[in-house]
Jmol script that loads the backbone (N, CA, C; Angstrom):
load data "model"
ATOM      1  N   MET A   1      59.211 -63.683  61.278  1.00  0.00           N
ATOM      2  CA  MET A   1      58.455 -62.305  61.344  1.00  0.00           C
ATOM      3  C   MET A   1      57.639 -61.965  62.490  1.00  0.00           C
ATOM      4  N   SER A   2      57.681 -60.747  62.930  1.00  0.00           N
ATOM      5  CA  SER A   2      56.825 -60.377  64.205  1.00  0.00           C
ATOM      6  C   SER A   2      55.239 -60.418  63.759  1.00  0.00           C
ATOM      7  N   LYS A   3      54.526 -60.438  64.884  1.00  0.00           N
ATOM      8  CA  LYS A   3      53.119 -60.121  64.818  1.00  0.00           C
ATOM      9  C   LYS A   3      52.571 -59.096  63.928  1.00  0.00           C
ATOM     10  N   ARG A   4      53.231 -57.917  64.579  1.00  0.00           N
ATOM     11  CA  ARG A   4      52.812 -56.948  63.585  1.00  0.00           C
ATOM     12  C   ARG A   4      53.232 -56.595  62.569  1.00  0.00           C
ATOM     13  N   GLN A   5      54.366 -57.107  62.167  1.00  0.00           N
ATOM     14  CA  GLN A   5      54.879 -57.212  60.873  1.00  0.00           C
ATOM     15  C   GLN A   5      53.949 -57.952  59.869  1.00  0.00           C
ATOM     16  N   ASP A   6      53.569 -59.152  60.295  1.00  0.00           N
ATOM     17  CA  ASP A   6      52.531 -59.843  59.580  1.00  0.00           C
ATOM     18  C   ASP A   6      51.267 -59.182  59.086  1.00  0.00           C
ATOM     19  N   ILE A   7      50.805 -58.395  60.568  1.00  0.00           N
ATOM     20  CA  ILE A   7      49.412 -57.620  59.969  1.00  0.00           C
ATOM     21  C   ILE A   7      49.597 -56.721  59.240  1.00  0.00           C
ATOM     22  N   LEU A   8      50.920 -55.869  59.279  1.00  0.00           N
ATOM     23  CA  LEU A   8      50.997 -54.723  58.510  1.00  0.00           C
ATOM     24  C   LEU A   8      51.202 -54.937  56.855  1.00  0.00           C
ATOM     25  N   ASN A   9      51.994 -56.320  56.615  1.00  0.00           N
ATOM     26  CA  ASN A   9      52.201 -56.726  55.453  1.00  0.00           C
ATOM     27  C   ASN A   9      50.767 -56.921  54.568  1.00  0.00           C
ATOM     28  N   LEU A  10      49.990 -57.735  55.258  1.00  0.00           N
ATOM     29  CA  LEU A  10      48.887 -57.972  54.692  1.00  0.00           C
ATOM     30  C   LEU A  10      47.835 -56.781  54.592  1.00  0.00           C
ATOM     31  N   HIS A  11      48.013 -55.765  55.578  1.00  0.00           N
ATOM     32  CA  HIS A  11      47.097 -54.693  55.633  1.00  0.00           C
ATOM     33  C   HIS A  11      47.639 -53.760  54.356  1.00  0.00           C
ATOM     34  N   ARG A  12      48.773 -53.842  54.290  1.00  0.00           N
ATOM     35  CA  ARG A  12      49.373 -53.037  52.939  1.00  0.00           C
ATOM     36  C   ARG A  12      48.869 -53.628  51.748  1.00  0.00           C
ATOM     37  N   THR A  13      48.560 -55.073  51.575  1.00  0.00           N
ATOM     38  CA  THR A  13      48.096 -55.604  50.154  1.00  0.00           C
ATOM     39  C   THR A  13      46.609 -55.543  50.360  1.00  0.00           C
ATOM     40  N   GLY A  14      46.004 -54.789  51.031  1.00  0.00           N
ATOM     41  CA  GLY A  14      44.498 -54.645  51.041  1.00  0.00           C
ATOM     42  C   GLY A  14      43.613 -55.465  51.694  1.00  0.00           C
ATOM     43  N   HIS A  15      44.245 -56.306  52.318  1.00  0.00           N
ATOM     44  CA  HIS A  15      43.238 -57.357  53.215  1.00  0.00           C
ATOM     45  C   HIS A  15      42.377 -56.378  54.263  1.00  0.00           C
ATOM     46  N   THR A  16      41.286 -56.988  54.476  1.00  0.00           N
ATOM     47  CA  THR A  16      40.609 -56.362  55.737  1.00  0.00           C
ATOM     48  C   THR A  16      40.790 -57.178  56.971  1.00  0.00           C
ATOM     49  N   VAL A  17      40.438 -56.653  58.160  1.00  0.00           N
ATOM     50  CA  VAL A  17      40.948 -57.241  59.435  1.00  0.00           C
ATOM     51  C   VAL A  17      40.125 -58.515  59.310  1.00  0.00           C
ATOM     52  N   LEU A  18      39.133 -59.080  58.920  1.00  0.00           N
ATOM     53  CA  LEU A  18      38.356 -60.131  58.991  1.00  0.00           C
ATOM     54  C   LEU A  18      39.222 -61.313  58.161  1.00  0.00           C
ATOM     55  N   GLN A  19      39.915 -60.845  57.076  1.00  0.00           N
ATOM     56  CA  GLN A  19      40.539 -61.564  56.159  1.00  0.00           C
ATOM     57  C   GLN A  19      42.133 -61.820  56.712  1.00  0.00           C
ATOM     58  N   ILE A  20      42.510 -60.853  57.421  1.00  0.00           N
ATOM     59  CA  ILE A  20      43.767 -60.957  58.136  1.00  0.00           C
ATOM     60  C   ILE A  20      43.735 -61.938  59.309  1.00  0.00           C
ATOM     61  N   SER A  21      42.470 -61.726  60.008  1.00  0.00           N
ATOM     62  CA  SER A  21      42.232 -62.882  61.088  1.00  0.00           C
ATOM     63  C   SER A  21      42.412 -64.283  60.870  1.00  0.00           C
ATOM     64  N   LYS A  22      41.704 -64.330  59.292  1.00  0.00           N
ATOM     65  CA  LYS A  22      41.406 -65.830  58.986  1.00  0.00           C
ATOM     66  C   LYS A  22      42.644 -66.298  58.372  1.00  0.00           C
ATOM     67  N   ILE A  23      43.820 -65.336  57.986  1.00  0.00           N
ATOM     68  CA  ILE A  23      44.864 -65.916  57.368  1.00  0.00           C
ATOM     69  C   ILE A  23      46.024 -66.165  58.307  1.00  0.00           C
ATOM     70  N   THR A  24      45.857 -65.386  59.326  1.00  0.00           N
ATOM     71  CA  THR A  24      47.014 -65.396  60.414  1.00  0.00           C
ATOM     72  C   THR A  24      46.500 -66.003  61.768  1.00  0.00           C
ATOM     73  N   GLY A  25      45.380 -66.236  61.991  1.00  0.00           N
ATOM     74  CA  GLY A  25      44.671 -66.713  63.177  1.00  0.00           C
ATOM     75  C   GLY A  25      44.565 -65.781  64.425  1.00  0.00           C
ATOM     76  N   TYR A  26      45.172 -64.588  64.201  1.00  0.00           N
ATOM     77  CA  TYR A  26      45.150 -63.572  65.235  1.00  0.00           C
ATOM     78  C   TYR A  26      43.752 -62.975  65.429  1.00  0.00           C
ATOM     79  N   LYS A  27      43.319 -62.744  66.757  1.00  0.00           N
ATOM     80  CA  LYS A  27      42.051 -62.122  66.994  1.00  0.00           C
ATOM     81  C   LYS A  27      41.855 -60.867  66.503  1.00  0.00           C
ATOM     82  N   ARG A  28      40.501 -60.368  66.080  1.00  0.00           N
ATOM     83  CA  ARG A  28      40.585 -59.059  65.445  1.00  0.00           C
ATOM     84  C   ARG A  28      40.838 -57.999  66.442  1.00  0.00           C
ATOM     85  N   PRO A  29      40.594 -58.005  67.440  1.00  0.00           N
ATOM     86  CA  PRO A  29      41.056 -56.898  68.571  1.00  0.00           C
ATOM     87  C   PRO A  29      42.657 -56.856  68.532  1.00  0.00           C
ATOM     88  N   THR A  30      43.301 -57.491  68.233  1.00  0.00           N
ATOM     89  CA  THR A  30      44.937 -57.807  68.306  1.00  0.00           C
ATOM     90  C   THR A  30      45.310 -57.072  66.860  1.00  0.00           C
ATOM     91  N   ILE A  31      44.417 -57.447  65.705  1.00  0.00           N
ATOM     92  CA  ILE A  31      44.870 -56.727  64.580  1.00  0.00           C
ATOM     93  C   ILE A  31      44.428 -55.068  64.633  1.00  0.00           C
ATOM     94  N   TYR A  32      43.361 -54.801  65.285  1.00  0.00           N
ATOM     95  CA  TYR A  32      42.851 -53.406  65.604  1.00  0.00           C
ATOM     96  C   TYR A  32      43.931 -52.698  66.330  1.00  0.00           C
ATOM     97  N   TYR A  33      44.690 -53.434  67.372  1.00  0.00           N
ATOM     98  CA  TYR A  33      45.391 -52.672  68.165  1.00  0.00           C
ATOM     99  C   TYR A  33      46.685 -52.461  67.523  1.00  0.00           C
ATOM    100  N   HIS A  34      47.061 -53.513  66.660  1.00  0.00           N
ATOM    101  CA  HIS A  34      48.499 -53.172  66.089  1.00  0.00           C
ATOM    102  C   HIS A  34      48.628 -52.052  64.743  1.00  0.00           C
ATOM    103  N   LEU A  35      47.137 -51.814  64.299  1.00  0.00           N
ATOM    104  CA  LEU A  35      46.928 -50.991  63.265  1.00  0.00           C
ATOM    105  C   LEU A  35      47.035 -49.714  63.904  1.00  0.00           C
ATOM    106  N   GLN A  36      46.341 -49.520  64.862  1.00  0.00           N
ATOM    107  CA  GLN A  36      46.052 -48.172  65.724  1.00  0.00           C
ATOM    108  C   GLN A  36      47.609 -48.042  66.036  1.00  0.00           C
ATOM    109  N   ALA A  37      48.062 -48.808  66.570  1.00  0.00           N
ATOM    110  CA  ALA A  37      49.563 -48.300  67.356  1.00  0.00           C
ATOM    111  C   ALA A  37      50.559 -47.717  66.094  1.00  0.00           C
ATOM    112  N   VAL A  38      50.192 -48.068  64.761  1.00  0.00           N
ATOM    113  CA  VAL A  38      50.880 -47.352  63.805  1.00  0.00           C
ATOM    114  C   VAL A  38      50.623 -46.234  63.304  1.00  0.00           C
ATOM    115  N   GLY A  39      49.185 -46.089  63.605  1.00  0.00           N
ATOM    116  CA  GLY A  39      48.477 -44.984  63.098  1.00  0.00           C
ATOM    117  C   GLY A  39      47.599 -45.057  62.000  1.00  0.00           C
ATOM    118  N   LEU A  40      47.319 -46.601  61.515  1.00  0.00           N
ATOM    119  CA  LEU A  40      46.390 -46.954  60.387  1.00  0.00           C
ATOM    120  C   LEU A  40      45.135 -47.252  60.581  1.00  0.00           C
ATOM    121  N   ASP A  41      44.155 -47.148  59.924  1.00  0.00           N
ATOM    122  CA  ASP A  41      42.779 -47.481  59.728  1.00  0.00           C
ATOM    123  C   ASP A  41      42.855 -48.957  59.001  1.00  0.00           C
ATOM    124  N   ALA A  42      41.658 -49.486  59.647  1.00  0.00           N
ATOM    125  CA  ALA A  42      41.454 -50.885  58.952  1.00  0.00           C
ATOM    126  C   ALA A  42      40.983 -50.478  57.525  1.00  0.00           C
ATOM    127  N   ASN A  43      41.304 -51.538  56.727  1.00  0.00           N
ATOM    128  CA  ASN A  43      40.775 -51.336  55.288  1.00  0.00           C
ATOM    129  C   ASN A  43      39.318 -52.008  55.318  1.00  0.00           C
ATOM    130  N   VAL A  44      38.380 -51.525  54.694  1.00  0.00           N
ATOM    131  CA  VAL A  44      36.897 -51.975  54.622  1.00  0.00           C
ATOM    132  C   VAL A  44      36.545 -52.187  53.292  1.00  0.00           C
ATOM    133  N   ARG A  45      35.624 -53.018  53.068  1.00  0.00           N
ATOM    134  CA  ARG A  45      35.051 -53.477  51.774  1.00  0.00           C
ATOM    135  C   ARG A  45      33.770 -52.867  51.761  1.00  0.00           C
ATOM    136  N   ARG A  46      33.369 -52.050  50.998  1.00  0.00           N
ATOM    137  CA  ARG A  46      32.020 -51.519  50.864  1.00  0.00           C
ATOM    138  C   ARG A  46      31.491 -51.915  49.646  1.00  0.00           C
ATOM    139  N   ALA A  47      29.934 -52.128  49.851  1.00  0.00           N
ATOM    140  CA  ALA A  47      29.263 -52.463  48.751  1.00  0.00           C
ATOM    141  C   ALA A  47      29.143 -51.213  47.822  1.00  0.00           C
ATOM    142  N   GLY A  48      29.076 -51.590  46.433  1.00  0.00           N
ATOM    143  CA  GLY A  48      28.891 -50.383  45.424  1.00  0.00           C
ATOM    144  C   GLY A  48      27.705 -49.901  45.704  1.00  0.00           C
ATOM    145  N   GLU A  49      27.444 -48.703  44.937  1.00  0.00           N
ATOM    146  CA  GLU A  49      26.089 -47.889  45.204  1.00  0.00           C
ATOM    147  C   GLU A  49      25.131 -48.465  44.178  1.00  0.00           C
ATOM    148  N   LEU A  50      23.902 -48.351  44.621  1.00  0.00           N
ATOM    149  CA  LEU A  50      22.958 -48.961  43.829  1.00  0.00           C
ATOM    150  C   LEU A  50      22.760 -47.932  42.833  1.00  0.00           C
ATOM    151  N   THR A  51      22.566 -48.573  41.633  1.00  0.00           N
ATOM    152  CA  THR A  51      22.030 -47.777  40.494  1.00  0.00           C
ATOM    153  C   THR A  51      20.469 -47.603  40.302  1.00  0.00           C
ATOM    154  N   SER A  52      19.779 -46.777  39.718  1.00  0.00           N
ATOM    155  CA  SER A  52      18.599 -46.570  39.610  1.00  0.00           C
ATOM    156  C   SER A  52      17.845 -47.442  38.959  1.00  0.00           C
ATOM    157  N   ARG A  53      18.647 -48.468  38.066  1.00  0.00           N
ATOM    158  CA  ARG A  53      18.263 -49.633  37.435  1.00  0.00           C
ATOM    159  C   ARG A  53      18.073 -50.761  38.454  1.00  0.00           C
ATOM    160  N   LYS A  54      19.137 -50.863  39.333  1.00  0.00           N
ATOM    161  CA  LYS A  54      19.118 -52.060  40.361  1.00  0.00           C
ATOM    162  C   LYS A  54      17.836 -51.560  41.562  1.00  0.00           C
ATOM    163  N   VAL A  55      17.786 -50.358  41.663  1.00  0.00           N
ATOM    164  CA  VAL A  55      16.695 -49.991  42.625  1.00  0.00           C
ATOM    165  C   VAL A  55      15.471 -50.650  42.206  1.00  0.00           C
ATOM    166  N   ASP A  56      15.001 -50.084  40.905  1.00  0.00           N
ATOM    167  CA  ASP A  56      13.859 -50.441  40.235  1.00  0.00           C
ATOM    168  C   ASP A  56      13.531 -51.922  40.140  1.00  0.00           C
ATOM    169  N   GLN A  57      14.521 -52.816  40.043  1.00  0.00           N
ATOM    170  CA  GLN A  57      14.501 -54.228  39.917  1.00  0.00           C
ATOM    171  C   GLN A  57      14.228 -54.747  41.435  1.00  0.00           C
ATOM    172  N   ILE A  58      14.902 -54.094  42.412  1.00  0.00           N
ATOM    173  CA  ILE A  58      14.762 -54.337  43.856  1.00  0.00           C
ATOM    174  C   ILE A  58      13.240 -54.261  44.383  1.00  0.00           C
ATOM    175  N   VAL A  59      12.602 -53.067  43.921  1.00  0.00           N
ATOM    176  CA  VAL A  59      11.441 -52.514  44.308  1.00  0.00           C
ATOM    177  C   VAL A  59      10.221 -53.754  43.491  1.00  0.00           C
ATOM    178  N   ALA A  60      10.813 -54.076  42.206  1.00  0.00           N
ATOM    179  CA  ALA A  60       9.791 -54.649  41.728  1.00  0.00           C
ATOM    180  C   ALA A  60       9.653 -56.033  42.003  1.00  0.00           C
ATOM    181  N   ASP A  61      11.034 -56.684  42.489  1.00  0.00           N
ATOM    182  CA  ASP A  61      11.070 -58.182  43.059  1.00  0.00           C
ATOM    183  C   ASP A  61      10.315 -58.218  44.351  1.00  0.00           C
ATOM    184  N   PHE A  62      10.305 -57.077  45.060  1.00  0.00           N
ATOM    185  CA  PHE A  62       9.545 -57.042  46.488  1.00  0.00           C
ATOM    186  C   PHE A  62       8.319 -57.059  46.307  1.00  0.00           C
ATOM    187  N   SER A  63       7.679 -55.803  45.464  1.00  0.00           N
ATOM    188  CA  SER A  63       6.295 -55.405  45.405  1.00  0.00           C
ATOM    189  C   SER A  63       5.465 -56.333  44.408  1.00  0.00           C
ATOM    190  N   GLU A  64       6.256 -56.897  43.318  1.00  0.00           N
ATOM    191  CA  GLU A  64       5.211 -57.439  42.571  1.00  0.00           C
ATOM    192  C   GLU A  64       5.550 -59.051  42.282  1.00  0.00           C
ATOM    193  N   ARG A  65       6.706 -59.228  42.698  1.00  0.00           N
ATOM    194  CA  ARG A  65       7.057 -60.729  42.810  1.00  0.00           C
ATOM    195  C   ARG A  65       6.948 -61.361  43.982  1.00  0.00           C
ATOM    196  N   GLY A  66       6.864 -60.447  45.050  1.00  0.00           N
ATOM    197  CA  GLY A  66       6.736 -60.916  46.718  1.00  0.00           C
ATOM    198  C   GLY A  66       8.050 -61.662  46.950  1.00  0.00           C
ATOM    199  N   LEU A  67       9.302 -61.470  46.479  1.00  0.00           N
ATOM    200  CA  LEU A  67      10.649 -62.277  47.052  1.00  0.00           C
ATOM    201  C   LEU A  67      10.866 -61.626  48.427  1.00  0.00           C
ATOM    202  N   SER A  68      11.397 -62.413  49.176  1.00  0.00           N
ATOM    203  CA  SER A  68      11.973 -61.783  50.455  1.00  0.00           C
ATOM    204  C   SER A  68      13.067 -60.898  50.251  1.00  0.00           C
ATOM    205  N   LYS A  69      13.401 -60.003  51.272  1.00  0.00           N
ATOM    206  CA  LYS A  69      14.722 -59.403  51.198  1.00  0.00           C
ATOM    207  C   LYS A  69      15.762 -59.935  51.150  1.00  0.00           C
ATOM    208  N   ALA A  70      16.079 -61.114  51.811  1.00  0.00           N
ATOM    209  CA  ALA A  70      17.136 -61.917  51.589  1.00  0.00           C
ATOM    210  C   ALA A  70      17.380 -62.706  50.308  1.00  0.00           C
ATOM    211  N   GLU A  71      16.152 -63.068  49.777  1.00  0.00           N
ATOM    212  CA  GLU A  71      16.461 -63.562  48.308  1.00  0.00           C
ATOM    213  C   GLU A  71      16.776 -62.340  47.344  1.00  0.00           C
ATOM    214  N   ILE A  72      15.975 -61.241  47.454  1.00  0.00           N
ATOM    215  CA  ILE A  72      16.321 -60.038  46.428  1.00  0.00           C
ATOM    216  C   ILE A  72      17.754 -59.928  46.412  1.00  0.00           C
ATOM    217  N   ALA A  73      18.468 -59.844  47.693  1.00  0.00           N
ATOM    218  CA  ALA A  73      19.950 -59.418  48.017  1.00  0.00           C
ATOM    219  C   ALA A  73      20.698 -60.419  47.375  1.00  0.00           C
ATOM    220  N   ARG A  74      20.257 -61.749  47.384  1.00  0.00           N
ATOM    221  CA  ARG A  74      21.186 -62.721  46.783  1.00  0.00           C
ATOM    222  C   ARG A  74      21.132 -63.002  45.193  1.00  0.00           C
ATOM    223  N   ARG A  75      19.952 -62.605  44.779  1.00  0.00           N
ATOM    224  CA  ARG A  75      19.557 -62.482  43.331  1.00  0.00           C
ATOM    225  C   ARG A  75      20.372 -61.333  42.621  1.00  0.00           C
ATOM    226  N   ARG A  76      20.237 -59.965  43.357  1.00  0.00           N
ATOM    227  CA  ARG A  76      20.388 -58.737  42.720  1.00  0.00           C
ATOM    228  C   ARG A  76      22.146 -58.422  43.233  1.00  0.00           C
ATOM    229  N   ARG A  77      22.749 -59.524  43.795  1.00  0.00           N
ATOM    230  CA  ARG A  77      23.944 -59.229  44.468  1.00  0.00           C
ATOM    231  C   ARG A  77      24.562 -57.764  44.994  1.00  0.00           C
ATOM    232  N   CYS A  78      23.641 -57.638  46.072  1.00  0.00           N
ATOM    233  CA  CYS A  78      23.753 -56.318  47.030  1.00  0.00           C
ATOM    234  C   CYS A  78      23.743 -56.900  48.492  1.00  0.00           C
ATOM    235  N   THR A  79      23.772 -56.074  49.092  1.00  0.00           N
ATOM    236  CA  THR A  79      23.606 -56.355  50.519  1.00  0.00           C
ATOM    237  C   THR A  79      22.262 -56.296  51.010  1.00  0.00           C
ATOM    238  N   TYR A  80      21.960 -56.972  52.119  1.00  0.00           N
ATOM    239  CA  TYR A  80      20.358 -56.691  52.564  1.00  0.00           C
ATOM    240  C   TYR A  80      19.991 -55.438  53.075  1.00  0.00           C
ATOM    241  N   ASP A  81      21.019 -54.669  53.766  1.00  0.00           N
ATOM    242  CA  ASP A  81      20.778 -53.128  54.137  1.00  0.00           C
ATOM    243  C   ASP A  81      20.538 -52.477  52.787  1.00  0.00           C
ATOM    244  N   GLN A  82      21.039 -52.738  51.820  1.00  0.00           N
ATOM    245  CA  GLN A  82      20.795 -51.899  50.424  1.00  0.00           C
ATOM    246  C   GLN A  82      19.357 -52.206  50.029  1.00  0.00           C
ATOM    247  N   VAL A  83      19.041 -53.284  50.245  1.00  0.00           N
ATOM    248  CA  VAL A  83      17.502 -53.655  49.750  1.00  0.00           C
ATOM    249  C   VAL A  83      16.878 -53.195  50.584  1.00  0.00           C
ATOM    250  N   ARG A  84      16.906 -53.270  52.116  1.00  0.00           N
ATOM    251  CA  ARG A  84      15.722 -52.498  53.137  1.00  0.00           C
ATOM    252  C   ARG A  84      15.722 -51.233  52.728  1.00  0.00           C
ATOM    253  N   TYR A  85      16.926 -50.405  52.320  1.00  0.00           N
ATOM    254  CA  TYR A  85      16.989 -49.094  52.128  1.00  0.00           C
ATOM    255  C   TYR A  85      16.293 -48.653  50.882  1.00  0.00           C
ATOM    256  N   ALA A  86      16.269 -49.173  49.747  1.00  0.00           N
ATOM    257  CA  ALA A  86      15.763 -49.267  48.624  1.00  0.00           C
ATOM    258  C   ALA A  86      14.075 -49.547  48.843  1.00  0.00           C
ATOM    259  N   ILE A  87      13.639 -50.400  49.505  1.00  0.00           N
ATOM    260  CA  ILE A  87      12.285 -50.725  49.617  1.00  0.00           C
ATOM    261  C   ILE A  87      11.656 -49.680  50.443  1.00  0.00           C
ATOM    262  N   ALA A  88      12.465 -48.995  51.619  1.00  0.00           N
ATOM    263  CA  ALA A  88      11.848 -47.929  52.701  1.00  0.00           C
ATOM    264  C   ALA A  88      11.599 -46.717  51.871  1.00  0.00           C
ATOM    265  N   LYS A  89      12.971 -46.347  51.057  1.00  0.00           N
ATOM    266  CA  LYS A  89      12.774 -45.248  50.587  1.00  0.00           C
ATOM    267  C   LYS A  89      11.886 -44.973  49.152  1.00  0.00           C
ATOM    268  N   TYR A  90      11.646 -45.847  48.484  1.00  0.00           N
ATOM    269  CA  TYR A  90      10.829 -45.922  47.256  1.00  0.00           C
ATOM    270  C   TYR A  90       9.411 -47.021  47.179  1.00  0.00           C
ATOM    271  N   LEU A  91       9.133 -47.309  48.476  1.00  0.00           N
ATOM    272  CA  LEU A  91       7.755 -47.844  48.637  1.00  0.00           C
ATOM    273  C   LEU A  91       6.928 -46.953  49.482  1.00  0.00           C
TER     274      LEU A  91
END
end "model"
wireframe off; spacefill off
backbone 0.3
color backbone group
């Protein structure tokens, strides 16, 4: 099977560029090149939206418990950037 076909098959099943790179050993720029050549955008995984409850928990963890942003992200299963956003917006 050709390199492009390998990439397209994995892309079609929902794999991200990073996942395709790890599976095939192809470099990420190569994967982006082959996807663009056939007019496809890369699949991306996005973090879920923060609920108001989770925002309240993040703010409490930071302001009342003194946890670091990285520790809050691990405990609350959200991204570091989501923690930074919640703290900046609600504190």
